[in-house]
N, C-alpha and C positions, 0 to 999 in steps of 0.2 A: 535420345534425350540426355542432356548433361545433368548428372545427378550430383555433381560436385560443386554446384554453385546455387545460391538462392536466386529467386525470381523477383525482380522489382515490380510488384503489382499493387502496393499499398499507396493509395492517393492521399492528398492532404486531408480530405474529409475523413477517410478511414483512420488516419493518424490521430486526428483530433479526438475521434471516438475511442481510440485505444487509450489515450491519455485520460480522458474524462471517465470512460467506463471502468478503467482499472482503479481510479480514485474513489468513485461512488460505489460503495458496497453497503454494509449495514451500519457502519459507525455513526453516520449523521442521524440515524433514527434512534440511537440508544445513548451515546456517550455524554450527551448534554446533561443527563441526570446526575452522573458522578461529578461532572464539571461544576454543576450548580451547587452540589453539596460542599465542594471544596472552596468555591469562591463566594458563595452566599449573596451574590448580587447580579443584577441584569447587566450592568456596565462591564463588569469583569468577565462575565460569560461571553458577551459579544466581543470584547477586546481580545480574549483568548483566540477566538476564531479569526478575527481580523489579523492578529499578529501571525497566526499560523499561515493564513493566506498570503501575507506579505513575504514571509521567508520562503514559502513555496514558489511564488512567482519569481522572486529574485533567483532562487535556485534554478528555475526553468530557463530564464533568459541567459544565465551564465552557462548552463549546460549546452546552449546552442553553439557556443564556440567549440566545445569538445566534440559534439556530434558532427559538426562540419569538418573537423580535422580527421575524425575516424568514423566515416560513414559505413561501418561494418557491423556485423552481429556481435553482441557482447555488452554494449553499453557501458555501465559503470564499472564492470569488471575490467574492460579494456582500458578505460580512462585511468583507473588506479594502477594497472600494470604499467602503462606507458609513463605515468608520472612518478611512481615510487618503486617499481620493480615487480617481479613475479610473485614474491612472497606476499606482499600486501594485496595484490590482485587475487591470489589464491584464498587468503583469509576472508576476503569479501565473498568470493564464490562459495567457499565452504559454509559460511554463515547463511548465505543466500539459499543454498540447497537444504541445509540442516533445519533452518527455522524460518528465515525471513519470508521466502516465497511460498514454501510448502506449508508453513504454519498459517499464513494468511489464506491460502487456498482452503485449508481445512476449516478455519474459523468462519469464513464467508459461506462455504458450502453448508456447514451446520446451521448457520443463520437462515439460509434458504429453507432448510428442512423445518426449523422451528416455526417459521411463519407459514409454511405449508400446512402445519397442524391446525391453523385457524380455519382452513378450508376442508382439510381431511384429518380429523382428530387421531386417526391411526398413527400418524407421525409425531405424536406428542413425545417429547424427550423423556418423559417418565414411563413411557410404554416400552418395557425392556423385552427384547427378543431373546437374548442369550447372556448367560453369566459364565465367565471363564475366570475362576479365581476372584481376584479383586477387580477384574475388568468387566464392565457391564455394557453390552452392545444394545443400543436402543434402535427403534425403527427410524428415528430422526438421523442417527449416525449412518444407518444403512442407506437411507435416501441420499445423504450427503456424499457417501462413497459412490453411489450410482451416478450422481451428477458429475463428479470428478472423472469417473471412468468414461462416461458418455462424451463429455467435452474433449477429453484426451483422444478418444477414438475419432471424433469428427475432425479435430485438428491434425490428425495423422494423414488425412487425405488431401492436404494442401492448405496453404494460407488463405486461399480464396473463400473457403467455407468458414474458417475462423474469423476472418475480417468481416464477412457478411453478417454473421451472428452478432459480432461486436457492434457493428454500425446500427443494425436494427434494434437491438436491445438498449443500446445507449441513447439513441434518439428517443425511444419509447420512455425511458426513465427520466430523461431531461424534460420531456413534454409533460409527463405525469407530475414531476416535482414542481414545474412551473404552474401547472393547474392547481395543485394543492396550495402553493404559496399565494397565488392570486386569489383563490377562493377563500383562503384563511384570512388574508389581510383585508379583503373586501367585505365578505359576508360573516366571517367568524369573529372578527375583532370585537373585543370587549374593552371599552374605554376605561372602565373602573379597574379591571385587572391590569391593563397596561400602565396606568398611572401609579397603582400600588407597587408594581414591580420596579418602577424607576424612582421611587421615593428616596432610596438610599443607593443610588446607582453604582457608586464606586467605593462603597464601604466594604472592604475585603474582610470576610468573616466566615466562620464555619457554620453550616446549616445542618442540624440534626433533627430528629423527630421531636426533640425537646425544645427546639427553637434555635436562635442564633447564639454563637459564642465567639469570643475574640481569640485570635491566635497569640501564642506567647512569643514576644520578641520577633526575631527574624525567621521564625517558623513559617511566616507568611510566604517567604521565598520558596521554600520546599513545597508548600501547598499549591502555589501557582505553577511551579514546574510539573507537579503531579497532575494538575488539571490539564496542562498542555499535552500530556501524554495522550489523552483521548482525542483531541483535535488533530494532533500530529499523526496518530495512527489512521484516523479517518481520511487524512489528506495524503497518505503515503502512496507509493506505486505510481506517482505522477511521471516518473522518468521511464516508465515501461517501454515507451515507443523506441527509446534508444537501443533496447535489446534486439529489436528487429530492424535495425538501421539498414542491414543488407538487403531488405525487401521493400524499402520505401523508395518511391519514385522521387527524383531530384532531392536526395537526402540532405544535401548541403543547405537547402532552403526549407524544405518541408518539415524536417525534424524540429528545428528550433522554433519555427512558426507554430507547429502543432503543440509543442510544450507550452508556449505562451498562451495560445488561445484556450487550450484545455484547462490549464490551471486557473486562468481568469474566470472562465465559465463556472467551474466547480466552486471556486471561492465565493462568487456572487450567490450561487445557489445555497451554499452552506450558511452564509450569514443571513440570507433571507429566511431560510427555514427556522433558524433560531429566533428571528424576530417574530415569526408566526407563533412559535412556542410561547414567547413572552406576551403575545397579544391575546392568547386564548386561555393560558394556564397560569395560575399563581405560582410563585417561585417554589413553594413547598410541593405543589403538584408536579412540577417539572422534576424536582429533586427526588421525589419518592413515588414516581410512576411505577406501577406494578412491573417487576422484573426489569426496571429501567427503560421500559419501552415508551419513551416520551412521545414518539410520533403516533403511536396507537392512541394514547390519551388525548393528544391534540386533535387527531382526526375524529375521534368520537365527539369531542366538543363542537367541532365544525360541522360534521355530517350526521351526527346522531348514531344510532345503533349500526348503521351500515358502514360507519367510519372504520371499524375494525377490519372488515373485509377489504375495504378499499386500500388501506395502508398495507395489509398483508399481501395483496396482489402487487402493489408497488414495490414492496421490499423483495418479493420473489423475482420480479423483473430485474431489479437493481442488482441483487446478489448473483443471479444467474449470469448476467452480462459481465459482472466483475470477475467471477470465477473463470469465465471464458478468456477474458483479457489476461489474467494471470497465467493460466495454462498455456495460452498461445505464446506469450513472450518469454517465459522462464527458460524453456528448453534451449533457447539461443545462447544463453549464458554458458550452459554446460557444453554446448557445441564449441564455443570459443576456448573454454578451458581444456577441452579434449584436444583441440588443435595445438595447444601449448604443452600437451603431455601432462596435464594436471587434473584430468578426470578420466573416466573410463574411455578407452580409445573408440569404442563403438559409438559413443555419443558424438563423435566428430564426423559421422557419416550421415549423408542425406539419403532418404528413400527416393523412389522414382517421382514423387510429388514435390521434391525439394524441401523435405521436412526432416529434422533430426529426431527420428522416432524413438531411438533408445533413450535420449534425454527426456523426451516427453513422458515415456512410460516409467522411467526411473523416478521422475518427479511425481507421477501419479501414485506409484506404489508407496512412496514415503509419505505423501500427503494423506493417503488412506490410512496408513498406520497411525499417523498423528490423530486422525479422526477417531479411530478406535480407542486410542490411549486417553482421549479427553483432556490432554495436557496442553493443547495448542494455545489456549488463551494465556496460560501461565508463561509459556515460552515467548509469546509475542510481547507480553509485559516486560519480560527480561531483556529482549533485544532492542527495544525502542531506543535505549541509550546507545547501543552499538550502531544502530542504523544512523543516528545523528552523527556519530563520530565518522562513519564512512562518508556521509554527506559533506561534512566539514573538510575531510581530506580531499574529496573530489573537487569541491569548489576551490580549495587552495591549489589543486592541481593545475588550474588555469594559469596561475602565476608561475608555478614551478615549471610548467612546460614552456611558457614564454621565455623564461630564463635559460632553461637547459636545451630546448629545441626550438630556437627562434626561427629557423628556416622552414619549419613545417608549414604547409599550405593552410591558410585560415580564411576560407570563403566568408566566414562571419566572425566578427569579434564581439565579445560579451558586452552587452549594453550596460553603461554606467560603470565600467571597469576603471579603476579598482575600487571605487567607493561602494557599489552595491555588493560585490563579493565580500568585502570587509564587514559590511553591516550583517550579512548572512552569518559569517563566521563568528562574529561577536555575539549575536543573539543566540545562535545554536550552542556555542560554547558556554554561555551563561546558563542555559537550560541544562546542559550536561553537568556542569559543576554543581548546580542546585540539586539535581537528582543524585549525584554522587554522594553529597554530604547529608542530604535530608531524606532521601528515599533510596537507601542502599538496596532494597529489594528489587529495584528496577535496574540496578547497575552491575553488581558483582556477578550474578548468575550469567548475564549476557557476556561479560568479559571472559568468564570461564568457558563458555561455548566457543568463543572465538579462539582462545588459547588452546583449546583441544585440537584445533586445526593445525597447530604448529608442527607436532610430530608427523601428522598426516602429510603436511607439505614436504617435509624432508624425505619422507618415504617415497612420495610421488616424484620428487625431484631426482632422487637417486636412481629410480627406475628409468626416468626419462633420459638421464645422462648415460646410463648403461645401454639403453636401446640405441641411442645415437652412436655410441662407440661401436656397437655391434654392426650397425649399418655401414659405418665408415670403414671398418675392417673388411666387411664383405665387398664393398666397392673397390678397395685396394686389391683384393684377391682377384 
């Protein structure tokens, strides 16, 4: 059996489920609370989700050109490397391993555990198992770690198991979300609540427990950018399928198509879920749902006392599938980095099932450490700014590659080029600038995390050059 190449076994359906499943985690059930507090109106809440959906879909159709040009493992890391060079590619890979992928895995796994506590109270996050200095390990964290380890183990035995889990759980959560949306809009709708929520639909204001208040001057820009952090985080990971491009059948066609279909499906579901919230809950109840669990509050309104259990099971299905998708795809980035001499060499080897197990388990260990630390949510807040910058660079990479490498084979060209990519870059840049000036807590820590990778890059690059020189000398001898 050839252990040095990936096996192309991921179909278009599997690919769409990877895109959708990696996007739908716990965010859609929670972040609308903070977004409502920051925007103070139904119209701006929905507009935030619609705008997020638009830029996500634009990003997806633009990525199609890149995935067609480079139908290999690595995705965004490879695109950045090809467009800007090894250093930029490494800094993305460094951030990806340090926080972006592993932090998201930790956050979503802990969300799974928190909602499991509705069924099994033992896993309540307040139920502490162990105290080590300032570190408190709860049963919820222990369950989260167990889920990460279990899914890493399953994915070690070949992509066929990981893709099956992904497809089954993603189909299940899409159908469950659709059921909740239809039931909520049809049976749970409260006309009075709906009309009250839309009375001042586009009056942007701050909503607190004391009521509404106006923003001072252009502070509204920073508030809107901060609100977008929630929807952007909930819609992230849409490009995960590109990481496993080396295992997708007919990648030149299916990767771009799956990116489009997956992002459209999730955008529709996200906007519809928020319409359900606005149909059954007054704005204040959305903004101040206990522990920000808007979906639980809405489900109780729709289904009564059983609503809590229904939404808990739905979120467990959603987060389990999301963690699987993130675990499955992430290791392929480290594989590509290792092939370039920019990650542990062992991460560039495949086991007999065609899986980069060292990368899988390295990711697992670090994600589990982040679970124990309890700092993953802070880290994710810090890097959303950086994630947007890497997206901007990648989208701009389409133009850069057309200029610098015009002879590369392009089986698919970005739809709407250059207008749509420019729209994406302008909107994403505006959000970044607003966060930079008005919400520095979301920006500077993320930049520091990226910059910490600079000395690591030069160390790795020096070792890579030294190894190559040694090999060259040995060959001459």
